[in-house]
PASEBA-1860 file (N, C-alpha, C; in nm, 3 decimals):
! residues 240
1> MKGKEWYQ> -1.223/0.555/-1.516/-1.114/0.649/-1.537/-1.023/0.597/-1.647 ~ -0.993/0.680/-1.748/-0.911/0.634/-1.859/-0.802/0.736/-1.891 ~ -0.707/0.690/-1.972/-0.608/0.778/-2.031/-0.530/0.860/-1.931 ~ -0.520/0.990/-1.960/-0.437/1.078/-1.879/-0.485/1.088/-1.735 ~ -0.617/1.081/-1.715/-0.670/1.090/-1.579/-0.624/0.972/-1.495 ~ -0.633/0.853/-1.551/-0.587/0.732/-1.481/-0.438/0.742/-1.451 ~ -0.361/0.781/-1.552/-0.215/0.781/-1.541/-0.166/0.879/-1.435 ~ -0.235/0.989/-1.416/-0.188/1.094/-1.326/-0.235/1.076/-1.181
9> ADDVAQQY> -0.314/0.974/-1.155/-0.364/0.952/-1.020/-0.250/0.917/-0.925 ~ -0.254/0.971/-0.803/-0.148/0.948/-0.705/-0.130/0.800/-0.674 ~ -0.240/0.728/-0.656/-0.227/0.588/-0.618/-0.170/0.503/-0.731 ~ -0.195/0.542/-0.856/-0.136/0.471/-0.969/0.016/0.486/-0.968 ~ 0.064/0.608/-0.945/0.208/0.633/-0.941/0.276/0.555/-0.829 ~ 0.213/0.552/-0.713/0.272/0.487/-0.596/0.283/0.336/-0.614 ~ 0.189/0.278/-0.689/0.186/0.133/-0.704/0.235/0.086/-0.842 ~ 0.276/0.180/-0.926/0.306/0.147/-1.066/0.412/0.039/-1.079
17> DSKRFSRG> 0.528/0.060/-1.017/0.638/-0.038/-1.030/0.605/-0.170/-0.964 ~ 0.546/-0.164/-0.844/0.521/-0.288/-0.771/0.417/-0.375/-0.841 ~ 0.321/-0.315/-0.908/0.218/-0.392/-0.977/0.267/-0.449/-1.110 ~ 0.356/-0.377/-1.176/0.394/-0.417/-1.311/0.527/-0.491/-1.319 ~ 0.615/-0.469/-1.222/0.749/-0.523/-1.237/0.793/-0.606/-1.118 ~ 0.698/-0.662/-1.048/0.726/-0.766/-0.949/0.679/-0.899/-1.008 ~ 0.703/-1.008/-0.937/0.665/-1.140/-0.986/0.721/-1.158/-1.129 ~ 0.640/-1.214/-1.218/0.686/-1.234/-1.355/0.711/-1.105/-1.430
25> GRLIDSRE> 0.663/-0.995/-1.377/0.686/-0.866/-1.439/0.831/-0.824/-1.441 ~ 0.915/-0.890/-1.360/1.058/-0.861/-1.362/1.117/-0.892/-1.498 ~ 1.064/-0.993/-1.565/1.112/-1.028/-1.698/1.079/-0.918/-1.798 ~ 0.965/-0.854/-1.780/0.927/-0.743/-1.867/1.021/-0.625/-1.846 ~ 1.045/-0.592/-1.720/1.135/-0.482/-1.687/1.273/-0.505/-1.747 ~ 1.325/-0.626/-1.734/1.457/-0.658/-1.787/1.460/-0.645/-1.939 ~ 1.357/-0.694/-2.006/1.352/-0.688/-2.153/1.341/-0.545/-2.202 ~ 1.259/-0.465/-2.136/1.243/-0.326/-2.179/1.372/-0.247/-2.160
33> KRAVIEAL> 1.441/-0.270/-2.050/1.567/-0.199/-2.027/1.672/-0.241/-2.130 ~ 1.674/-0.369/-2.164/1.767/-0.414/-2.267/1.735/-0.350/-2.402 ~ 1.606/-0.337/-2.432/1.566/-0.275/-2.559/1.614/-0.131/-2.567 ~ 1.600/-0.057/-2.458/1.644/0.083/-2.455/1.795/0.092/-2.470 ~ 1.868/0.011/-2.395/2.014/0.015/-2.399/2.066/-0.020/-2.538 ~ 2.007/-0.122/-2.602/2.052/-0.162/-2.735/2.019/-0.056/-2.839 ~ 1.906/0.008/-2.826/1.867/0.109/-2.924/1.953/0.234/-2.914 ~ 1.984/0.277/-2.793/2.059/0.400/-2.774/2.210/0.380/-2.783
41> GPVDDLDV> 2.257/0.259/-2.754/2.399/0.233/-2.756/2.470/0.304/-2.641 ~ 2.601/0.326/-2.652/2.674/0.397/-2.546/2.618/0.538/-2.528 ~ 2.591/0.577/-2.406/2.528/0.707/-2.380/2.615/0.798/-2.296 ~ 2.738/0.760/-2.268/2.826/0.841/-2.185/2.841/0.981/-2.244 ~ 2.803/1.082/-2.165/2.811/1.223/-2.204/2.712/1.263/-2.313 ~ 2.619/1.177/-2.350/2.517/1.215/-2.446/2.400/1.285/-2.376 ~ 2.334/1.373/-2.451/2.214/1.439/-2.402/2.093/1.359/-2.451 ~ 2.015/1.309/-2.357/1.904/1.218/-2.388/1.775/1.272/-2.327
49> LEIACGTG> 1.668/1.261/-2.402/1.535/1.298/-2.353/1.447/1.175/-2.347 ~ 1.385/1.152/-2.231/1.284/1.047/-2.221/1.147/1.111/-2.211 ~ 1.061/1.075/-2.304/0.921/1.119/-2.303/0.840/1.024/-2.216 ~ 0.753/1.079/-2.134/0.671/0.997/-2.043/0.760/0.909/-1.957 ~ 0.848/0.973/-1.882/0.949/0.901/-1.804/0.890/0.827/-1.685 ~ 0.766/0.858/-1.647/0.700/0.786/-1.540/0.777/0.788/-1.410 ~ 0.799/0.672/-1.353/0.866/0.661/-1.224/1.018/0.658/-1.236 ~ 1.072/0.683/-1.354/1.216/0.697/-1.369/1.294/0.568/-1.382
57> RFTALLAD> 1.229/0.460/-1.427/1.304/0.334/-1.444/1.421/0.351/-1.539 ~ 1.398/0.420/-1.651/1.501/0.432/-1.753/1.590/0.553/-1.731 ~ 1.537/0.661/-1.676/1.619/0.779/-1.652/1.733/0.746/-1.556 ~ 1.701/0.678/-1.448/1.806/0.641/-1.351/1.906/0.544/-1.414 ~ 1.857/0.450/-1.492/1.945/0.353/-1.557/2.045/0.422/-1.650 ~ 1.996/0.514/-1.733/2.082/0.579/-1.830/2.175/0.681/-1.765 ~ 2.128/0.747/-1.661/2.214/0.840/-1.588/2.331/0.764/-1.525 ~ 2.303/0.645/-1.476/2.409/0.563/-1.418/2.511/0.520/-1.523
65> RGANIVGL> 2.468/0.516/-1.649/2.558/0.480/-1.759/2.625/0.602/-1.822 ~ 2.608/0.719/-1.761/2.681/0.838/-1.803/2.604/0.939/-1.883 ~ 2.474/0.917/-1.908/2.396/1.012/-1.987/2.359/1.135/-1.906 ~ 2.345/1.246/-1.975/2.281/1.364/-1.920/2.137/1.359/-1.969 ~ 2.045/1.331/-1.880/1.911/1.295/-1.924/1.804/1.386/-1.865 ~ 1.709/1.419/-1.951/1.590/1.492/-1.910/1.472/1.396/-1.916 ~ 1.397/1.388/-1.807/1.278/1.306/-1.804/1.155/1.394/-1.800 ~ 1.070/1.382/-1.900/0.949/1.464/-1.910/0.826/1.377/-1.891
73> DISAAMLS> 0.732/1.425/-1.812/0.610/1.351/-1.789/0.498/1.448/-1.756 ~ 0.375/1.407/-1.784/0.260/1.492/-1.755/0.211/1.478/-1.611 ~ 0.256/1.371/-1.543/0.207/1.339/-1.410/0.303/1.385/-1.302 ~ 0.259/1.476/-1.216/0.341/1.521/-1.104/0.370/1.406/-1.008 ~ 0.273/1.317/-0.991/0.291/1.204/-0.900/0.398/1.109/-0.952 ~ 0.399/1.083/-1.082/0.502/0.997/-1.141/0.640/1.061/-1.128 ~ 0.648/1.191/-1.154/0.776/1.261/-1.143/0.830/1.256/-1.002 ~ 0.743/1.264/-0.904/0.785/1.255/-0.765/0.851/1.121/-0.737
81> QGREKARD> 0.792/1.014/-0.790/0.852/0.882/-0.776/0.987/0.874/-0.847 ~ 0.996/0.938/-0.964/1.121/0.938/-1.038/1.233/1.010/-0.965 ~ 1.201/1.123/-0.904/1.302/1.198/-0.828/1.352/1.116/-0.709 ~ 1.260/1.048/-0.643/1.300/0.964/-0.530/1.391/0.850/-0.576 ~ 1.357/0.791/-0.689/1.438/0.680/-0.741/1.577/0.730/-0.780 ~ 1.586/0.847/-0.839/1.716/0.903/-0.878/1.802/0.932/-0.756 ~ 1.741/0.985/-0.650/1.816/1.012/-0.527/1.868/0.881/-0.467 ~ 1.781/0.781/-0.465/1.823/0.652/-0.407/1.938/0.589/-0.485
89> AGVADHIE> 1.939/0.613/-0.616/2.043/0.555/-0.701/2.169/0.642/-0.706 ~ 2.164/0.759/-0.645/2.279/0.848/-0.644/2.308/0.915/-0.776 ~ 2.206/0.933/-0.863/2.228/0.991/-0.996/2.143/1.116/-1.019 ~ 2.090/1.174/-0.912/2.000/1.288/-0.926/2.067/1.407/-0.995 ~ 2.199/1.420/-0.981/2.271/1.532/-1.042/2.276/1.523/-1.193 ~ 2.248/1.405/-1.248/2.255/1.385/-1.393/2.118/1.382/-1.460 ~ 2.013/1.408/-1.381/1.877/1.400/-1.435/1.802/1.529/-1.403 ~ 1.731/1.580/-1.504/1.638/1.690/-1.483/1.497/1.639/-1.514
97> FLRGDAAR> 1.409/1.648/-1.416/1.271/1.606/-1.435/1.184/1.728/-1.463 ~ 1.103/1.719/-1.568/1.016/1.830/-1.607/0.874/1.780/-1.626 ~ 0.779/1.859/-1.580/0.640/1.829/-1.611/0.601/1.905/-1.738 ~ 0.550/1.833/-1.835/0.518/1.899/-1.960/0.439/1.812/-2.055 ~ 0.402/1.871/-2.167/0.320/1.806/-2.269/0.410/1.760/-2.383 ~ 0.406/1.632/-2.414/0.491/1.577/-2.519/0.455/1.628/-2.657 ~ 0.337/1.687/-2.672/0.297/1.742/-2.802/0.357/1.880/-2.826 ~ 0.411/1.942/-2.722/0.474/2.074/-2.733/0.600/2.074/-2.647
105> LPFPDDHF> 0.703/2.013/-2.696/0.826/1.999/-2.619/0.898/2.134/-2.606 ~ 0.938/2.170/-2.486/0.999/2.302/-2.462/1.149/2.304/-2.491 ~ 1.186/2.254/-2.609/1.327/2.246/-2.646/1.344/2.288/-2.791 ~ 1.460/2.343/-2.826/1.485/2.379/-2.966/1.509/2.256/-3.053 ~ 1.509/2.277/-3.182/1.536/2.169/-3.277/1.675/2.109/-3.251 ~ 1.687/1.978/-3.274/1.816/1.908/-3.267/1.886/1.927/-3.132 ~ 1.810/1.927/-3.026/1.866/1.959/-2.894/1.929/1.837/-2.826 ~ 1.878/1.717/-2.858/1.923/1.595/-2.790/1.989/1.500/-2.890
113> DAVFAMRF> 2.081/1.420/-2.838/2.142/1.315/-2.921/2.044/1.201/-2.947 ~ 1.956/1.175/-2.852/1.858/1.067/-2.866/1.733/1.102/-2.786 ~ 1.620/1.059/-2.837/1.491/1.079/-2.770/1.417/0.946/-2.772 ~ 1.360/0.908/-2.660/1.287/0.781/-2.659/1.165/0.789/-2.569 ~ 1.074/0.695/-2.592/0.952/0.684/-2.512/0.914/0.538/-2.500 ~ 0.893/0.493/-2.378/0.849/0.356/-2.354/0.716/0.359/-2.279 ~ 0.627/0.269/-2.314/0.496/0.262/-2.250/0.420/0.393/-2.267 ~ 0.431/0.453/-2.384/0.369/0.583/-2.407/0.266/0.581/-2.519
121> FHLAETPT> 0.302/0.523/-2.633/0.216/0.537/-2.749/0.084/0.462/-2.738 ~ 0.073/0.369/-2.645/-0.057/0.304/-2.626/-0.156/0.398/-2.558 ~ -0.106/0.507/-2.497/-0.193/0.607/-2.434/-0.204/0.734/-2.517 ~ -0.126/0.744/-2.624/-0.116/0.869/-2.699/-0.244/0.899/-2.776 ~ -0.301/1.016/-2.750/-0.422/1.056/-2.820/-0.390/1.113/-2.959 ~ -0.272/1.172/-2.974/-0.230/1.229/-3.103/-0.089/1.178/-3.134 ~ -0.075/1.051/-3.169/0.058/0.993/-3.188/0.140/1.060/-3.297 ~ 0.077/1.107/-3.404/0.151/1.172/-3.511/0.221/1.297/-3.460
129> KFLAEMAR> 0.150/1.376/-3.382/0.208/1.499/-3.326/0.321/1.467/-3.229 ~ 0.301/1.366/-3.146/0.402/1.329/-3.047/0.532/1.284/-3.115 ~ 0.519/1.196/-3.213/0.639/1.144/-3.279/0.710/1.254/-3.357 ~ 0.634/1.344/-3.419/0.696/1.455/-3.492/0.776/1.544/-3.398 ~ 0.726/1.566/-3.277/0.799/1.646/-3.179/0.925/1.574/-3.132 ~ 0.917/1.444/-3.111/1.036/1.367/-3.075/1.142/1.379/-3.183 ~ 1.101/1.368/-3.309/1.195/1.379/-3.420/1.254/1.519/-3.429 ~ 1.173/1.619/-3.403/1.220/1.758/-3.415/1.335/1.788/-3.320
137> VSKDIVFF> 1.328/1.738/-3.197/1.430/1.775/-3.097/1.547/1.678/-3.093 ~ 1.545/1.574/-3.178/1.654/1.476/-3.180/1.749/1.502/-3.295 ~ 1.879/1.489/-3.267/1.980/1.495/-3.372/1.988/1.365/-3.450 ~ 1.950/1.255/-3.386/1.971/1.126/-3.451/1.865/1.024/-3.413 ~ 1.879/0.960/-3.297/1.797/0.844/-3.263/1.661/0.883/-3.205 ~ 1.558/0.814/-3.252/1.425/0.818/-3.192/1.381/0.674/-3.171 ~ 1.347/0.641/-3.048/1.312/0.503/-3.014/1.181/0.501/-2.937 ~ 1.093/0.404/-2.972/0.965/0.392/-2.902/0.912/0.251/-2.919
145> DTFNGRSA> 0.812/0.219/-2.839/0.748/0.088/-2.851/0.599/0.105/-2.875 ~ 0.537/0.001/-2.930/0.392/0.000/-2.949/0.338/-0.136/-2.908 ~ 0.212/-0.138/-2.869/0.139/-0.262/-2.852/0.064/-0.291/-2.982 ~ 0.057/-0.417/-3.019/0.016/-0.454/-3.153/-0.125/-0.513/-3.161 ~ -0.192/-0.479/-3.272/-0.330/-0.520/-3.290/-0.348/-0.667/-3.319 ~ -0.249/-0.731/-3.384/-0.257/-0.874/-3.415/-0.185/-0.952/-3.307 ~ -0.239/-0.951/-3.188/-0.171/-1.017/-3.076/-0.272/-1.057/-2.969 ~ -0.221/-1.134/-2.872/-0.307/-1.177/-2.762/-0.354/-1.062/-2.676
153> RVVYNWLL> -0.290/-0.948/-2.689/-0.331/-0.832/-2.609/-0.475/-0.790/-2.638 ~ -0.522/-0.819/-2.756/-0.660/-0.785/-2.792/-0.759/-0.850/-2.696 ~ -0.726/-0.970/-2.647/-0.818/-1.048/-2.564/-0.857/-0.973/-2.437 ~ -0.761/-0.906/-2.376/-0.792/-0.840/-2.250/-0.780/-0.688/-2.256 ~ -0.749/-0.633/-2.373/-0.728/-0.489/-2.383/-0.848/-0.407/-2.337 ~ -0.967/-0.456/-2.364/-1.086/-0.381/-2.328/-1.107/-0.376/-2.176 ~ -1.039/-0.462/-2.101/-1.051/-0.461/-1.955/-0.962/-0.356/-1.890 ~ -0.861/-0.306/-1.962/-0.763/-0.217/-1.903/-0.824/-0.079/-1.878
161> PMGSHLYS> -0.797/-0.019/-1.762/-0.859/0.108/-1.728/-0.815/0.224/-1.815 ~ -0.695/0.216/-1.878/-0.647/0.330/-1.954/-0.682/0.320/-2.103 ~ -0.745/0.212/-2.146/-0.790/0.203/-2.284/-0.676/0.205/-2.384 ~ -0.592/0.103/-2.386/-0.473/0.101/-2.470/-0.507/0.109/-2.619 ~ -0.423/0.182/-2.691/-0.433/0.188/-2.836/-0.337/0.085/-2.895 ~ -0.387/0.002/-2.986/-0.307/-0.100/-3.051/-0.277/-0.058/-3.195 ~ -0.156/-0.093/-3.242/-0.109/-0.046/-3.372/-0.083/-0.161/-3.467 ~ -0.102/-0.133/-3.596/-0.058/-0.224/-3.701/0.076/-0.175/-3.755
169> REQVDRLL> 0.146/-0.261/-3.831/0.273/-0.220/-3.891/0.249/-0.104/-3.988 ~ 0.137/-0.106/-4.057/0.108/0.000/-4.152/0.092/0.135/-4.080 ~ 0.029/0.134/-3.964/0.014/0.258/-3.887/0.149/0.312/-3.840 ~ 0.236/0.223/-3.795/0.368/0.267/-3.751/0.447/0.323/-3.868 ~ 0.439/0.260/-3.984/0.509/0.311/-4.102/0.462/0.451/-4.137 ~ 0.332/0.475/-4.126/0.279/0.609/-4.155/0.328/0.711/-4.053 ~ 0.331/0.670/-3.925/0.382/0.761/-3.822/0.526/0.801/-3.851 ~ 0.608/0.704/-3.887/0.748/0.732/-3.917/0.762/0.824/-4.038
177> DDAGLRLV> 0.686/0.797/-4.142/0.691/0.880/-4.262/0.649/1.023/-4.231 ~ 0.541/1.039/-4.157/0.490/1.172/-4.125/0.589/1.251/-4.039 ~ 0.669/1.180/-3.958/0.766/1.246/-3.872/0.900/1.267/-3.941 ~ 0.915/1.219/-4.065/1.041/1.232/-4.136/1.150/1.142/-4.083 ~ 1.110/1.027/-4.030/1.205/0.933/-3.971/1.223/0.812/-4.060 ~ 1.341/0.752/-4.051/1.370/0.628/-4.123/1.388/0.515/-4.021 ~ 1.320/0.407/-4.044/1.332/0.291/-3.955/1.465/0.221/-3.978 ~ 1.541/0.200/-3.871/1.669/0.131/-3.883/1.669/-0.005/-3.815
185> NAEHDFLL> 1.572/-0.027/-3.725/1.564/-0.160/-3.662/1.425/-0.177/-3.600 ~ 1.374/-0.298/-3.609/1.245/-0.332/-3.548/1.257/-0.468/-3.483 ~ 1.213/-0.478/-3.358/1.212/-0.606/-3.287/1.072/-0.628/-3.231 ~ 1.028/-0.753/-3.235/0.893/-0.788/-3.192/0.902/-0.897/-3.086 ~ 0.823/-0.884/-2.980/0.843/-0.974/-2.866/0.711/-0.996/-2.792 ~ 0.714/-1.093/-2.703/0.606/-1.125/-2.610/0.478/-1.172/-2.681 ~ 0.478/-1.300/-2.720/0.354/-1.360/-2.768/0.251/-1.360/-2.656 ~ 0.295/-1.392/-2.536/0.207/-1.383/-2.420/0.210/-1.240/-2.369
193> PYGFYRKI> 0.095/-1.178/-2.350/0.093/-1.036/-2.313/0.147/-1.011/-2.172 ~ 0.181/-0.886/-2.147/0.239/-0.848/-2.019/0.154/-0.891/-1.900 ~ 0.023/-0.875/-1.914/-0.066/-0.906/-1.802/-0.053/-1.049/-1.754 ~ -0.024/-1.140/-1.845/-0.007/-1.280/-1.808/0.112/-1.296/-1.715 ~ 0.226/-1.236/-1.754/0.348/-1.251/-1.674/0.333/-1.190/-1.535 ~ 0.260/-1.081/-1.526/0.246/-1.014/-1.396/0.168/-1.097/-1.295 ~ 0.094/-1.196/-1.342/0.008/-1.274/-1.254/0.076/-1.398/-1.197 ~ 0.195/-1.431/-1.243/0.257/-1.557/-1.201/0.394/-1.531/-1.138
201> PNNVAQEF> 0.441/-1.622/-1.052/0.572/-1.606/-0.987/0.684/-1.601/-1.090 ~ 0.794/-1.536/-1.052/0.904/-1.515/-1.145/0.963/-1.646/-1.195 ~ 0.979/-1.747/-1.106/1.041/-1.872/-1.150/0.953/-1.947/-1.250 ~ 0.822/-1.938/-1.231/0.730/-2.000/-1.327/0.726/-1.919/-1.456 ~ 0.731/-1.788/-1.442/0.727/-1.702/-1.559/0.844/-1.728/-1.653 ~ 0.960/-1.762/-1.596/1.077/-1.786/-1.679/1.056/-1.904/-1.774 ~ 0.985/-2.006/-1.728/0.959/-2.122/-1.813/0.872/-2.082/-1.933 ~ 0.770/-2.002/-1.906/0.685/-1.954/-2.016/0.763/-1.860/-2.107
209> RDLDTTIG> 0.849/-1.779/-2.047/0.928/-1.685/-2.126/1.022/-1.758/-2.221 ~ 1.081/-1.869/-2.176/1.169/-1.947/-2.263/1.093/-2.000/-2.384 ~ 0.972/-2.049/-2.360/0.889/-2.097/-2.470/0.848/-1.981/-2.561 ~ 0.813/-1.871/-2.500/0.772/-1.751/-2.573/0.882/-1.706/-2.669 ~ 1.006/-1.697/-2.620/1.115/-1.649/-2.704/1.151/-1.749/-2.814 ~ 1.133/-1.878/-2.786/1.161/-1.978/-2.888/1.065/-1.963/-3.006 ~ 0.937/-1.954/-2.975/0.837/-1.935/-3.082/0.849/-1.795/-3.141 ~ 0.880/-1.700/-3.055/0.889/-1.562/-3.101/1.001/-1.535/-3.199
217> STAVGDAL> 1.100/-1.622/-3.205/1.211/-1.604/-3.298/1.176/-1.644/-3.440 ~ 1.056/-1.695/-3.460/1.011/-1.736/-3.592/0.929/-1.624/-3.657 ~ 0.899/-1.641/-3.785/0.817/-1.544/-3.856/0.677/-1.535/-3.796 ~ 0.625/-1.648/-3.751/0.493/-1.648/-3.687/0.499/-1.567/-3.558 ~ 0.608/-1.583/-3.484/0.623/-1.508/-3.361/0.625/-1.358/-3.384 ~ 0.696/-1.315/-3.486/0.699/-1.172/-3.520/0.560/-1.120/-3.553 ~ 0.485/-1.200/-3.627/0.352/-1.155/-3.671/0.254/-1.143/-3.556 ~ 0.270/-1.226/-3.453/0.173/-1.230/-3.344/0.225/-1.167/-3.214
225> ASVSYWTA> 0.342/-1.106/-3.219/0.400/-1.045/-3.100/0.310/-0.933/-3.047 ~ 0.304/-0.921/-2.915/0.217/-0.820/-2.855/0.282/-0.684/-2.844 ~ 0.416/-0.678/-2.852/0.488/-0.550/-2.841/0.597/-0.543/-2.947 ~ 0.619/-0.423/-2.999/0.727/-0.400/-3.094/0.812/-0.283/-3.048 ~ 0.942/-0.295/-3.071/1.038/-0.189/-3.038/1.092/-0.133/-3.170 ~ 1.078/-0.002/-3.188/1.112/0.063/-3.314/1.228/0.161/-3.292 ~ 1.338/0.139/-3.362/1.451/0.230/-3.358/1.457/0.302/-3.492 ~ 1.448/0.435/-3.487/1.450/0.515/-3.608/1.558/0.622/-3.597
233> SVDADEAD> 1.589/0.683/-3.708/1.691/0.787/-3.710/1.644/0.903/-3.795 ~ 1.679/1.022/-3.752/1.648/1.142/-3.829/1.728/1.143/-3.958 ~ 1.851/1.089/-3.954/1.942/1.098/-4.067/1.976/0.964/-4.127 ~ 1.901/0.858/-4.094/1.935/0.725/-4.144/1.924/0.722/-4.297 ~ 2.017/0.652/-4.360/2.018/0.643/-4.505/1.938/0.525/-4.557 ~ 1.922/0.423/-4.471/1.855/0.303/-4.518/1.744/0.265/-4.424 ~ 1.633/0.221/-4.477/1.522/0.171/-4.396/1.539/0.023/-4.375 ~ 1.485/-0.024/-4.261/1.495/-0.169/-4.231/1.380/-0.242/-4.298
END
């Protein structure tokens, strides 16, 4: 089972957070949330769209910070988990969950202040179309992450059931150009791939993470990072 079929399975949705963000995976969750918060900045009273919102890790976080957020996902099972998480966090009134296709967003142009997608483009069958739609409905910020081809992720990528797509910097640049976006910031992280951290206890993972970030702060670290976070703008004047 690969791609959309794998992602939409009920058992995948039920176990998604516990498998990926327990043990050393907590470090991944923390880093991804920091990346989103830094890219979007203050979100109080902003209209935000999350593409492929999954179990609502980020929708609940941003709603708690004052955003009016729409979470869109293709998986009914994932959306069910997201609604439960929003209720538990007491922010359900600030979130609208929709099932839909990211290639045909049901919103007018310039509808949101910011649009973002995490853990999405490695599954995207038509990334150019998806990013163009994100840019179309955003007034300003578009933020997303990619898994990278020149990284340790290549070693085990073929074992993953969803068949991850890996990107080069040149491919990301083309995606941005085709969508009419300007890159304003790029960060590269995790020399050791996510799967490694998920297999070890959190206290042990922190020691590896400290080493990872030390090496990762160098030019070599940027070149070999397994994940990149891309912040772009519809109206940015300068490219990074």
